[in-house]
Backbone as CSV, one residue per row, in Angstrom:
resi,resn,N_x,N_y,N_z,CA_x,CA_y,CA_z,C_x,C_y,C_z
1,MET,38.697,-35.017,115.027,37.346,-34.865,115.572,36.687,-36.222,115.825
2,ARG,35.885,-36.274,116.825,35.073,-37.478,117.140,33.624,-37.156,116.852
3,LEU,33.051,-37.904,115.921,31.672,-37.646,115.467,30.828,-38.864,115.851
4,LEU,29.670,-38.578,116.468,28.698,-39.623,116.811,27.642,-39.662,115.722
5,LEU,27.522,-40.735,115.034,26.630,-40.876,113.873,25.446,-41.788,114.213
6,LEU,24.226,-41.277,114.049,23.012,-42.046,114.377,21.962,-41.816,113.307
7,SER,20.904,-42.640,113.353,19.739,-42.417,112.536,18.544,-43.133,113.197
8,ASP,17.351,-42.848,112.736,16.163,-43.583,113.091,15.947,-43.702,114.615
9,LEU,15.914,-42.563,115.297,15.677,-42.590,116.737,14.179,-42.719,117.076
10,HIS,13.337,-42.400,116.116,11.871,-42.693,116.239,11.269,-42.259,117.568
11,ALA,11.622,-41.045,117.972,11.027,-40.411,119.117,11.281,-41.124,120.478
12,ARG,12.266,-42.036,120.488,12.600,-42.714,121.740,13.320,-41.756,122.647
13,GLU,12.637,-41.254,123.662,13.189,-40.258,124.578,14.414,-40.785,125.310
14,ASP,14.439,-42.081,125.696,15.579,-42.606,126.419,16.805,-42.697,125.455
15,TRP,16.554,-42.938,124.157,17.667,-42.931,123.213,18.217,-41.518,123.043
16,TYR,17.337,-40.532,123.049,17.802,-39.134,122.937,18.620,-38.733,124.146
17,GLU,18.169,-39.150,125.334,18.926,-38.805,126.548,20.274,-39.483,126.563
18,TRP,20.320,-40.739,126.103,21.592,-41.412,126.014,22.526,-40.659,125.048
19,THR,21.982,-40.219,123.922,22.755,-39.431,122.964,23.352,-38.182,123.569
20,SER,22.545,-37.517,124.394,22.993,-36.271,125.043,24.174,-36.467,125.946
21,ARG,24.343,-37.657,126.492,25.383,-37.931,127.457,26.740,-38.222,126.809
22,GLU,26.704,-38.512,125.525,27.961,-38.878,124.799,28.776,-37.621,124.555
23,ARG,30.062,-37.634,124.906,30.926,-36.482,124.750,31.717,-36.541,123.434
24,VAL,31.232,-35.878,122.431,31.877,-35.878,121.133,31.902,-34.465,120.602
25,ASP,32.619,-34.253,119.481,32.709,-32.933,118.873,31.440,-32.561,118.074
26,LEU,30.787,-33.565,117.531,29.546,-33.320,116.778,28.724,-34.583,116.802
27,THR,27.373,-34.404,116.971,26.422,-35.478,116.874,25.566,-35.280,115.632
28,ALA,25.487,-36.286,114.783,24.712,-36.210,113.532,23.666,-37.296,113.518
29,ILE,22.417,-36.894,113.170,21.292,-37.832,113.103,20.625,-37.699,111.734
30,SER,20.643,-38.764,110.975,20.154,-38.708,109.573,18.729,-39.271,109.440
31,GLY,17.782,-38.529,109.942,16.406,-38.834,109.593,15.662,-39.676,110.602
32,ASP,14.322,-39.627,110.461,13.381,-40.342,111.319,13.636,-40.070,112.784
33,LEU,13.680,-38.784,113.084,13.763,-38.300,114.475,12.389,-38.613,115.203
34,LEU,11.347,-38.621,114.473,10.005,-38.843,114.996,9.492,-40.216,114.556
35,ASP,8.314,-40.595,115.086,7.701,-41.868,114.731,6.294,-41.635,114.225
36,GLY,6.139,-41.790,112.920,4.850,-41.533,112.290,3.779,-42.526,112.648
37,SER,4.136,-43.657,113.273,3.127,-44.640,113.618,2.562,-44.444,115.040
38,SER,3.076,-43.432,115.761,2.583,-43.165,117.108,1.136,-42.687,117.133
39,GLU,0.353,-43.268,118.003,-1.052,-42.845,118.123,-1.175,-41.428,118.646
40,ALA,-0.167,-40.941,119.355,-0.226,-39.589,119.915,-0.086,-38.526,118.882
41,GLY,0.373,-38.903,117.686,0.571,-37.875,116.622,1.957,-37.352,116.596
42,LEU,2.230,-36.527,115.560,3.606,-36.010,115.350,3.855,-34.729,116.118
43,LEU,2.864,-33.873,116.288,3.095,-32.579,116.881,3.644,-32.637,118.300
44,PRO,3.092,-33.469,119.200,3.706,-33.591,120.505,5.179,-34.050,120.453
45,GLN,5.506,-34.931,119.501,6.857,-35.371,119.340,7.762,-34.213,118.865
46,MET,7.251,-33.372,118.007,8.022,-32.228,117.535,8.338,-31.293,118.670
47,VAL,7.375,-31.084,119.560,7.593,-30.195,120.723,8.694,-30.805,121.630
48,ARG,8.625,-32.103,121.879,9.636,-32.760,122.717,11.031,-32.695,122.064
49,LEU,11.037,-32.866,120.736,12.319,-32.810,120.056,12.940,-31.418,120.153
50,LYS,12.132,-30.392,120.021,12.616,-29.010,120.093,13.186,-28.760,121.495
51,ARG,12.497,-29.229,122.506,12.995,-29.028,123.904,14.322,-29.716,124.070
52,TRP,14.444,-30.915,123.492,15.713,-31.646,123.622,16.825,-30.910,122.871
53,ALA,16.530,-30.451,121.648,17.531,-29.720,120.886,17.941,-28.413,121.537
54,ASP,16.989,-27.764,122.186,17.282,-26.479,122.870,18.269,-26.654,124.009
55,ARG,18.198,-27.783,124.683,19.078,-27.978,125.851,20.312,-28.838,125.492
56,PHE,20.411,-29.272,124.251,21.560,-30.091,123.849,22.833,-29.279,123.998
57,SER,23.839,-29.793,124.631,25.017,-29.003,124.989,26.142,-29.024,123.925
58,GLY,26.049,-29.888,122.962,27.095,-29.962,121.927,26.624,-29.417,120.608
59,ILE,27.376,-29.778,119.575,27.040,-29.382,118.183,26.231,-30.494,117.545
60,LEU,25.136,-30.140,116.900,24.135,-31.112,116.440,23.818,-30.858,114.955
61,ALA,23.777,-31.937,114.181,23.311,-31.859,112.781,22.201,-32.824,112.562
62,LEU,21.075,-32.366,111.926,19.891,-33.159,111.766,19.391,-33.090,110.310
63,SER,18.920,-34.213,109.800,18.243,-34.207,108.507,16.966,-34.943,108.608
64,SER,16.041,-34.703,107.660,14.677,-35.250,107.753,14.628,-36.683,107.215
65,GLY,13.511,-37.333,107.534,13.284,-38.738,107.041,11.840,-38.942,106.691
66,ASN,11.507,-40.146,106.315,10.172,-40.432,105.855,9.132,-40.410,106.972
67,HIS,9.568,-40.516,108.238,8.637,-40.495,109.374,8.301,-39.080,109.824
68,HIS,9.026,-38.083,109.363,8.699,-36.732,109.748,8.975,-35.784,108.593
69,ARG,7.975,-35.526,107.834,8.090,-34.622,106.691,8.573,-33.220,107.170
70,ASN,9.383,-32.583,106.388,9.805,-31.222,106.701,9.278,-30.323,105.591
71,LEU,7.969,-30.265,105.457,7.354,-29.592,104.332,6.534,-28.373,104.782
72,GLU,6.236,-27.540,103.778,5.258,-26.455,104.028,3.842,-27.049,103.910
73,ASP,3.595,-28.024,104.748,2.326,-28.778,104.698,1.925,-29.047,106.144
74,TRP,0.983,-28.282,106.682,0.726,-28.403,108.099,-0.518,-29.226,108.397
75,SER,-0.495,-30.477,107.881,-1.561,-31.418,108.217,-1.605,-31.773,109.688
76,VAL,-0.485,-31.517,110.406,-0.438,-31.817,111.839,-1.068,-30.713,112.663
77,ALA,-1.466,-29.599,112.040,-2.002,-28.476,112.805,-3.230,-28.899,113.609
78,GLY,-4.013,-29.840,113.096,-5.190,-30.286,113.798,-4.884,-30.956,115.123
79,GLU,-3.628,-31.338,115.343,-3.259,-31.973,116.613,-3.129,-30.957,117.761
80,LEU,-3.211,-29.664,117.432,-3.069,-28.636,118.496,-4.194,-28.831,119.575
81,ILE,-5.336,-29.308,119.142,-6.465,-29.401,120.061,-6.165,-30.394,121.196
82,ASN,-5.231,-31.333,120.966,-4.936,-32.345,121.981,-3.804,-31.905,122.944
83,LEU,-3.255,-30.699,122.754,-2.172,-30.224,123.577,-2.619,-29.297,124.660
84,ASN,-2.108,-29.449,125.889,-2.437,-28.510,126.982,-1.746,-27.168,126.787
85,ASP,-0.427,-27.257,126.519,0.370,-26.030,126.294,0.636,-25.947,124.806
86,ARG,0.037,-25.005,124.141,0.116,-24.939,122.682,1.151,-23.953,122.162
87,SER,1.753,-23.172,123.031,2.609,-22.063,122.636,3.845,-22.576,121.831
88,GLU,4.474,-23.650,122.324,5.660,-24.175,121.627,5.270,-24.782,120.277
89,ALA,4.151,-25.465,120.227,3.683,-26.048,118.990,3.354,-24.996,117.966
90,ILE,2.761,-23.901,118.388,2.429,-22.805,117.473,3.693,-22.223,116.877
91,SER,4.768,-22.077,117.659,6.022,-21.537,117.181,6.632,-22.479,116.105
92,LEU,6.438,-23.778,116.273,6.890,-24.710,115.252,6.098,-24.578,113.957
93,LEU,4.784,-24.401,114.096,3.932,-24.270,112.930,4.117,-22.956,112.214
94,ALA,4.726,-21.981,112.905,4.886,-20.632,112.318,6.061,-20.560,111.330
95,THR,6.914,-21.587,111.341,8.064,-21.565,110.440,7.694,-22.246,109.110
96,PRO,8.266,-21.773,107.985,7.962,-22.398,106.723,8.221,-23.918,106.693
97,PHE,9.335,-24.327,107.291,9.671,-25.737,107.425,9.888,-25.979,108.923
98,TRP,9.155,-26.919,109.496,9.145,-26.987,110.960,10.498,-27.197,111.590
99,MET,11.404,-27.902,110.933,12.735,-28.120,111.517,13.523,-26.860,111.625
100,ASP,13.159,-25.811,110.879,13.860,-24.513,111.012,13.750,-23.953,112.431
101,ALA,12.689,-24.316,113.136,12.474,-23.831,114.496,13.519,-24.408,115.473
102,LEU,14.213,-25.462,115.090,15.221,-26.045,115.950,16.564,-25.381,115.751
103,GLU,16.738,-24.553,114.698,18.014,-23.992,114.315,18.531,-23.017,115.351
104,ARG,19.824,-23.130,115.653,20.587,-22.149,116.443,22.053,-22.328,116.078
105,PRO,22.980,-21.513,116.583,24.345,-21.611,116.107,24.974,-22.979,116.208
106,ASP,24.612,-23.795,117.194,25.200,-25.101,117.317,24.276,-26.234,116.870
107,VAL,23.167,-25.898,116.215,22.232,-26.892,115.675,21.997,-26.605,114.206
108,VAL,22.404,-27.531,113.374,22.197,-27.410,111.908,21.073,-28.337,111.528
109,THR,20.057,-27.814,110.876,18.911,-28.652,110.517,18.854,-28.900,109.013
110,ASP,17.728,-29.377,108.527,17.540,-29.834,107.175,17.747,-28.737,106.146
111,ARG,18.198,-29.153,104.941,18.310,-28.252,103.807,19.439,-27.212,104.017
112,ARG,20.565,-27.640,104.511,21.705,-26.710,104.797,23.009,-27.291,104.225
113,SER,23.892,-26.423,103.860,25.322,-26.721,103.663,26.040,-25.610,104.448
114,GLN,26.859,-26.040,105.391,27.407,-25.073,106.359,28.758,-25.552,106.894
115,LEU,29.625,-24.586,107.159,30.945,-24.855,107.771,30.780,-24.699,109.280
116,LEU,31.073,-25.758,110.023,30.978,-25.723,111.482,32.367,-25.729,112.070
117,LYS,32.528,-24.992,113.164,33.810,-24.977,113.857,33.654,-25.689,115.231
118,THR,34.329,-26.726,115.427,34.336,-27.478,116.672,35.629,-27.198,117.418
119,PRO,35.711,-27.562,118.685,36.951,-27.359,119.455,38.123,-28.073,118.805
120,MET,37.894,-29.123,118.017,38.997,-29.894,117.425,39.184,-29.633,115.965
121,GLY,38.476,-28.635,115.419,38.682,-28.326,113.993,37.365,-28.049,113.289
122,SER,37.460,-27.789,112.011,36.270,-27.423,111.225,35.747,-28.607,110.458
123,LEU,34.457,-28.560,110.140,33.793,-29.636,109.402,32.672,-28.980,108.535
124,VAL,32.639,-29.373,107.265,31.502,-28.968,106.422,30.403,-30.009,106.552
125,VAL,29.197,-29.542,106.798,28.043,-30.436,106.955,26.956,-30.039,105.956
126,THR,26.460,-31.006,105.206,25.355,-30.816,104.282,24.241,-31.781,104.682
127,THR,23.031,-31.208,104.829,21.866,-31.970,105.254,20.880,-32.028,104.092
128,ILE,20.827,-33.160,103.438,19.915,-33.314,102.295,18.572,-33.820,102.762
129,PRO,17.455,-33.140,102.421,16.163,-33.566,102.914,15.773,-34.939,102.312
130,PHE,14.828,-35.622,102.976,14.299,-36.857,102.463,13.776,-36.660,101.030
131,SER,14.015,-37.594,100.188,13.827,-37.421,98.737,12.395,-37.038,98.366
132,ALA,11.405,-37.566,99.113,10.028,-37.236,98.769,9.724,-35.767,98.997
133,GLU,10.605,-35.091,99.685,10.351,-33.666,100.001,11.058,-32.690,99.049
134,LEU,11.909,-33.196,98.195,12.668,-32.344,97.304,11.741,-31.591,96.356
135,LYS,11.966,-30.350,96.130,11.154,-29.544,95.222,11.832,-29.440,93.842
136,GLY,12.455,-30.542,93.441,13.152,-30.569,92.176,14.631,-30.687,92.354
137,PRO,15.371,-30.956,91.292,16.805,-31.262,91.378,17.633,-30.022,91.697
138,ILE,17.078,-28.774,91.493,17.873,-27.594,91.738,18.264,-27.476,93.228
139,LEU,17.276,-27.684,94.104,17.558,-27.591,95.563,18.625,-28.568,95.970
140,CYS,18.466,-29.804,95.569,19.435,-30.824,95.956,20.812,-30.500,95.335
141,GLY,20.808,-30.084,94.054,22.081,-29.772,93.444,22.787,-28.581,94.090
142,GLU,22.000,-27.617,94.513,22.600,-26.445,95.172,23.244,-26.812,96.480
143,LEU,22.623,-27.726,97.205,23.185,-28.152,98.504,24.513,-28.884,98.313
144,TRP,24.566,-29.816,97.327,25.791,-30.517,97.050,26.869,-29.572,96.580
145,GLU,26.498,-28.625,95.668,27.515,-27.693,95.178,28.017,-26.781,96.258
146,ALA,27.146,-26.343,97.169,27.591,-25.479,98.252,28.525,-26.218,99.183
147,GLY,28.225,-27.487,99.432,29.127,-28.292,100.318,30.484,-28.462,99.688
148,ALA,30.501,-28.756,98.383,31.776,-28.939,97.707,32.570,-27.668,97.713
149,ARG,31.912,-26.504,97.501,32.586,-25.219,97.503,33.177,-24.915,98.903
150,LEU,32.425,-25.179,99.957,32.894,-24.924,101.302,34.102,-25.810,101.638
151,ARG,34.081,-27.050,101.196,35.243,-27.928,101.465,36.500,-27.393,100.748
152,LYS,36.318,-26.929,99.503,37.457,-26.418,98.742,37.993,-25.164,99.383
153,GLU,37.126,-24.264,99.844,37.576,-23.019,100.425,38.215,-23.203,101.822
154,SER,37.669,-24.174,102.606,38.122,-24.307,103.966,39.201,-25.382,104.176
155,GLY,39.206,-26.350,103.270,40.109,-27.491,103.452,39.615,-28.446,104.486
156,ALA,38.401,-28.250,105.013,37.833,-29.121,106.056,37.177,-30.335,105.474
157,PRO,37.125,-31.433,106.215,36.393,-32.613,105.706,34.891,-32.284,105.591
158,TRP,34.225,-33.107,104.746,32.810,-32.846,104.408,31.972,-34.049,104.713
159,LEU,30.955,-33.824,105.563,29.983,-34.852,105.950,28.611,-34.537,105.375
160,VAL,28.035,-35.483,104.662,26.686,-35.354,104.082,25.711,-36.234,104.862
161,LEU,24.559,-35.680,105.215,23.502,-36.467,105.862,22.342,-36.637,104.881
162,HIS,21.884,-37.845,104.690,20.716,-38.094,103.887,20.088,-39.414,104.374
163,HIS,18.767,-39.436,104.600,18.113,-40.585,105.224,18.197,-41.834,104.384
164,GLU,18.072,-41.699,103.103,18.098,-42.899,102.240,19.565,-43.250,101.886
165,PRO,19.938,-44.502,102.078,21.322,-44.918,101.768,21.513,-45.047,100.278
166,PRO,22.780,-44.983,99.854,23.057,-45.117,98.396,22.892,-46.565,97.930
167,ALA,22.371,-46.676,96.705,22.286,-48.008,96.070,23.667,-48.525,95.738
168,GLU,23.714,-49.808,95.398,24.920,-50.447,94.981,26.052,-50.428,96.052
169,THR,25.612,-50.422,97.322,26.581,-50.465,98.404,26.102,-51.460,99.461
170,ALA,27.071,-51.908,100.305,26.690,-52.829,101.388,25.797,-52.139,102.424
171,VAL,25.869,-50.832,102.530,25.041,-50.130,103.510,23.646,-49.775,102.980
172,GLY,23.456,-49.973,101.678,22.212,-49.617,101.076,21.212,-50.761,100.996
173,GLY,21.710,-51.963,100.783,20.810,-53.073,100.668,19.736,-52.883,99.617
174,THR,18.581,-53.417,99.880,17.491,-53.289,98.914,16.806,-51.916,98.949
175,ASN,17.133,-51.106,99.981,16.575,-49.770,100.108,17.422,-48.692,99.518
176,GLY,18.532,-49.047,98.895,19.438,-48.027,98.367,18.826,-47.178,97.282
177,ASP,19.214,-45.910,97.281,18.695,-44.915,96.347,19.772,-44.691,95.278
178,PRO,19.463,-44.932,93.999,20.484,-44.717,92.930,20.898,-43.272,92.813
179,SER,19.974,-42.296,93.020,20.351,-40.896,92.866,21.364,-40.479,93.918
180,VAL,21.278,-41.025,95.102,22.294,-40.727,96.140,23.673,-41.302,95.727
181,PHE,23.634,-42.494,95.184,24.874,-43.125,94.687,25.566,-42.227,93.682
182,TYR,24.786,-41.737,92.723,25.381,-40.918,91.625,25.888,-39.556,92.171
183,LYS,25.164,-38.997,93.106,25.623,-37.707,93.690,26.942,-37.929,94.427
184,ILE,27.026,-38.999,95.151,28.297,-39.261,95.889,29.446,-39.455,94.886
185,ARG,29.179,-40.245,93.873,30.201,-40.512,92.874,30.649,-39.188,92.198
186,GLU,29.717,-38.247,92.007,30.041,-37.007,91.357,30.812,-36.047,92.253
187,TYR,30.389,-35.905,93.515,30.969,-34.885,94.405,31.983,-35.417,95.382
188,GLN,31.980,-36.691,95.641,32.961,-37.318,96.527,33.166,-36.642,97.868
189,PRO,32.101,-36.447,98.642,32.298,-35.943,100.019,33.168,-36.962,100.790
190,ASP,33.723,-36.507,101.895,34.562,-37.430,102.699,33.720,-38.527,103.317
191,TYR,32.550,-38.127,103.867,31.705,-39.030,104.599,30.231,-38.838,104.222
192,LEU,29.492,-39.921,104.228,28.030,-39.855,104.078,27.404,-40.666,105.233
193,LEU,26.403,-40.066,105.894,25.635,-40.797,106.893,24.238,-40.962,106.414
194,SER,23.707,-42.217,106.367,22.346,-42.471,105.965,21.605,-43.234,107.059
195,GLY,20.400,-43.668,106.735,19.608,-44.377,107.742,18.718,-45.397,107.063
196,GLN,17.497,-45.534,107.536,16.449,-46.443,107.156,16.573,-47.788,107.925
197,PRO,15.448,-48.289,108.427,15.474,-49.535,109.216,15.515,-50.769,108.357
198,TYR,16.706,-51.167,107.934,16.828,-52.349,107.130,17.889,-53.252,107.754
199,GLU,17.991,-54.475,107.293,19.024,-55.358,107.775,20.287,-55.057,106.975
200,PRO,21.391,-54.599,107.627,22.560,-54.129,106.908,23.509,-55.238,106.456
201,ASN,23.090,-56.512,106.543,23.947,-57.623,106.084,25.296,-57.600,106.772
202,GLY,25.311,-57.166,108.020,26.575,-57.153,108.791,27.502,-56.019,108.440
203,ALA,27.118,-55.102,107.517,27.977,-54.023,107.086,27.420,-52.691,107.559
204,PHE,28.241,-51.875,108.216,27.838,-50.541,108.622,28.579,-49.502,107.804
205,ALA,29.519,-49.915,106.972,30.322,-48.956,106.196,30.704,-49.560,104.860
206,ASP,30.815,-48.711,103.846,31.247,-49.089,102.511,31.809,-47.836,101.864
207,THR,32.422,-47.965,100.717,33.008,-46.859,100.012,32.440,-46.689,98.612
208,ILE,32.355,-45.461,98.175,32.078,-45.113,96.796,33.227,-44.160,96.387
209,GLY,34.172,-44.676,95.650,35.362,-43.905,95.360,36.112,-43.553,96.648
210,ARG,36.263,-42.246,96.905,36.967,-41.800,98.095,36.026,-41.545,99.277
211,THR,34.741,-41.737,99.080,33.748,-41.443,100.127,33.443,-42.645,100.983
212,TRP,33.538,-42.430,102.322,33.075,-43.461,103.258,31.624,-43.282,103.518
213,CYS,30.817,-44.320,103.271,29.403,-44.263,103.495,29.048,-45.117,104.707
214,PHE,28.322,-44.482,105.649,27.977,-45.137,106.921,26.482,-45.278,107.089
215,ASN,26.084,-46.345,107.715,24.702,-46.582,108.088,24.659,-47.385,109.387
216,PRO,24.277,-46.797,110.496,24.281,-47.531,111.744,23.316,-48.699,111.805
217,GLY,22.290,-48.679,110.882,21.331,-49.733,110.912,20.332,-49.544,112.028
218,PHE,19.541,-50.550,112.270,18.418,-50.469,113.174,18.292,-51.760,113.974
219,PRO,18.063,-51.700,115.279,17.809,-52.908,116.049,16.761,-53.758,115.335
220,PRO,17.020,-55.057,115.128,16.162,-55.856,114.272,14.738,-56.040,114.778
221,SER,14.525,-55.968,116.089,13.170,-56.153,116.613,12.346,-54.941,116.339
222,ARG,11.141,-55.087,115.844,10.251,-53.963,115.623,9.725,-53.400,116.918
223,LYS,9.865,-54.128,118.038,9.490,-53.636,119.332,10.638,-52.785,119.859
224,LEU,10.538,-51.470,119.658,11.664,-50.610,119.946,12.055,-50.665,121.436
225,SER,11.112,-50.984,122.317,11.414,-50.964,123.758,12.433,-52.032,124.133
226,GLU,12.716,-52.981,123.233,13.634,-54.057,123.579,15.087,-53.674,123.406
227,ALA,15.335,-52.568,122.761,16.717,-52.085,122.589,16.899,-50.880,123.499
228,LYS,17.844,-50.961,124.432,18.029,-49.891,125.427,18.778,-48.682,124.827
229,MET,19.567,-48.913,123.772,20.340,-47.847,123.181,20.224,-47.963,121.667
230,PRO,20.324,-46.834,120.942,20.297,-46.947,119.453,21.580,-47.468,118.944
231,ASN,21.570,-48.011,117.712,22.830,-48.326,117.026,23.541,-46.954,116.803
232,ASP,24.873,-47.016,116.866,25.608,-45.798,116.595,27.000,-46.139,116.031
233,ILE,27.571,-45.121,115.458,28.949,-45.206,114.867,29.744,-44.058,115.453
234,LEU,30.879,-44.341,116.046,31.790,-43.303,116.531,32.929,-43.181,115.518
235,LEU,32.922,-42.033,114.815,33.894,-41.790,113.753,34.987,-40.859,114.304
236,ASP,36.212,-41.290,114.224,37.374,-40.488,114.637,38.152,-40.104,113.340
237,THR,38.099,-38.814,113.019,38.679,-38.375,111.735,40.214,-38.259,111.808
238,VAL,40.760,-38.236,113.056,42.191,-38.193,113.176,42.811,-39.577,113.213
239,ALA,42.233,-40.433,114.089,42.724,-41.803,114.161,42.322,-42.625,112.902
240,ARG,41.354,-42.095,112.118,40.872,-42.747,110.927,40.278,-44.109,111.266
241,THR,39.348,-44.087,112.233,38.656,-45.305,112.628,37.157,-45.035,112.745
242,ALA,36.343,-46.064,112.538,34.941,-46.007,112.763,34.557,-47.188,113.631
243,VAL,33.894,-46.918,114.756,33.525,-47.993,115.696,31.998,-48.104,115.718
244,TRP,31.469,-49.264,115.379,30.068,-49.511,115.297,29.600,-50.225,116.551
245,HIS,28.581,-49.710,117.202,27.925,-50.374,118.345,26.507,-50.687,117.934
246,ALA,26.073,-51.931,118.043,24.751,-52.327,117.524,24.097,-53.412,118.357
247,SER,22.786,-53.285,118.522,21.968,-54.343,119.125,21.462,-55.217,117.969
248,GLN,22.137,-56.346,117.780,21.806,-57.172,116.600,20.674,-58.115,116.831
249,SER,20.458,-58.496,118.116,19.338,-59.409,118.384,18.875,-59.174,119.816
250,VAL,17.614,-59.512,120.070,17.058,-59.270,121.404,17.693,-60.188,122.379
251,GLY,18.042,-59.649,123.569,18.594,-60.475,124.618,20.069,-60.684,124.568
252,ARG,20.754,-60.048,123.612,22.228,-60.147,123.507,22.838,-58.812,123.804
253,GLU,24.126,-58.878,124.229,24.867,-57.646,124.441,25.084,-56.901,123.108
254,ARG,25.297,-55.635,123.206,25.600,-54.882,121.967,26.934,-55.344,121.421
255,VAL,26.985,-55.460,120.098,28.275,-55.838,119.480,29.095,-54.584,119.191
256,LYS,30.368,-54.744,119.098,31.267,-53.632,118.782,32.203,-54.104,117.671
257,GLN,32.312,-53.268,116.650,33.158,-53.579,115.513,33.939,-52.353,115.118
258,THR,35.264,-52.483,115.033,36.128,-51.333,114.706,36.659,-51.518,113.311
259,LEU,36.587,-50.428,112.515,37.016,-50.456,111.123,38.052,-49.384,110.899
260,PRO,39.271,-49.720,110.469,40.239,-48.698,110.106,39.879,-48.149,108.745
261,LEU,39.900,-46.803,108.582,39.502,-46.144,107.350,40.763,-45.933,106.521
262,THR,41.191,-46.966,105.884,42.460,-46.906,105.077,42.102,-46.539,103.659
């Protein structure tokens, strides 16, 4: 299988359209689909994201991040007054967790452990919500346990999405989360995809035991318009390679780095 791994798209519509054009077996985005600093607010971004997910032609896995809470907390409802067409926004607000409105057979959203069947084989996907949204360790533990059970039953590889990278790894840097590190060490999924806009010290991949941990990183300029494409990782589970494409500095070509997963 060929998996396109991304994070931190921050409502960049051109980045989303670029993502839609990539032909892979599954596209995974680990958090910060929206941009909480936008003056336009979150609700219009949610509507645009749902439209994009509805027309996405491949298999899609999404998890939440710190820029877009996935809570039963509708502080964004007041933004309805600024929308001309409110019907789509109301349908988002009608769900207990707004990302649930994006769900369909080929779109897996936050708070799920699920076996997906792609044209090239099966894959277990677990989407762990951003840590500030967890309602206690039971929810998180149930998701990890369900993913481990599905991998054992199906024999398929297991991909976990979580916005915060694991601590004590090259992909975590100073933003690493110790609880993620310990969960990975306990359950040993095949792959973990994380995010957060930090400087990755030149590393997009690291291991915890048998688990490959990936973080595509973030273009270093805070002016998002200066990067034409998001950082991404193309993971080939058969060839056992991960190829990182990244905009490391403004005005330079994207770099490409290939890593054999030995």
